[in-house]
N, C-alpha and C positions, 0 to 999 in steps of 0.2 A: 523581594523574595530572597531567601537565604542562598548565598553563593554555593553552599554545599548541598543544596537540595538535589534529590534524585531526578533523573531525566523524566521519569513518569510524572513527577510533581510539576515539572516545568511544562511538559506537554499538555497537562490538564488545563493550563491557563489558556490555551488556544481554543478556538471554537471552530466548528465546521458546519457550513450551511449545505445541507443535502439537496441535490437536484434530483428529486424523485423520478425514477424511471429512466434516468439518463446518466448512468455512471460514466466518468471520464476515463476509466481504465477497465479493461476486460482481458481475460485470458482467452486467446484465440482458439486454442485446442486443448481442452482439459485432459483429454486422453494422453496427449504428448507429455504433459507434466508428470502424469502417473507412470507412464511406461518407458519413456526415453530419457528424461532429465536425470533421474537418479539422485541428485543432491538437493533439489528443491530449495536452493539458496535464498529464494525470495522470502521463504518463511522465516529465515534467520536474519536477513539483512534489512528488511523493511523496518525503518525506525518507528513507524506508527503501528506496526503489527497488523497490517491489513490482510496479510496472507497467513493462513493457518493450514497445517497438514493434518488430514484426517487419518484414522487408523488404517484405511484401505489404500493409502498412498496418494489420494487425491488432494489437490491444493484448492482451498476455498478462498475466494477474494471478497472482502467486504470493504468497499471504498470509503465508507464513513470514517472520517478522522484522518484521511490521507494528507500528508504534508506536502504533496506535489513536488517531491525532491527528484523524482526520476530514477531512484536507485533500482527499482524493479526492472525497468527496461534496460538498464546497463547490465545488471547481474544476469539477465536472461539473454544476453547478446548471442550466445551460441545457437539458441533456438529461435530467437526473435518471436516469442510466443505471447508477448504482451502488447496489446494495442493501447497506447497512452496518448492523451492530449490534455491540455489544460481545461478545467471546468469552464462553463459559460460564465460570463461576467456576473458578479454578485453571488456566486456559489463557490464552494470549496473552503479551503482553510482560511481562517481569520486569525492571524497571529496577534498576540498581545505582547507588546514590547514594554520593558520597564520593570 
């Protein structure tokens, strides 16, 4: 792969095995995100773009494609509103090296 490739192109090389009905991350209180957070930094900082901000101020989480980096739980440290654990064995991100 070209060393000058965009991050999105490199991320596309990874695969993600979805554990249907059993997401490894969840927002504990969606209302807290919309009313108290104010910055919704998870929507900006997640390198996989799993968090998106809707027009009504609500944060939507789609865990498919998560890189399991833990950025969301670190960035939400003030509110501790992210329940995060590693996916079960055999599920989650499958990195392609090389």
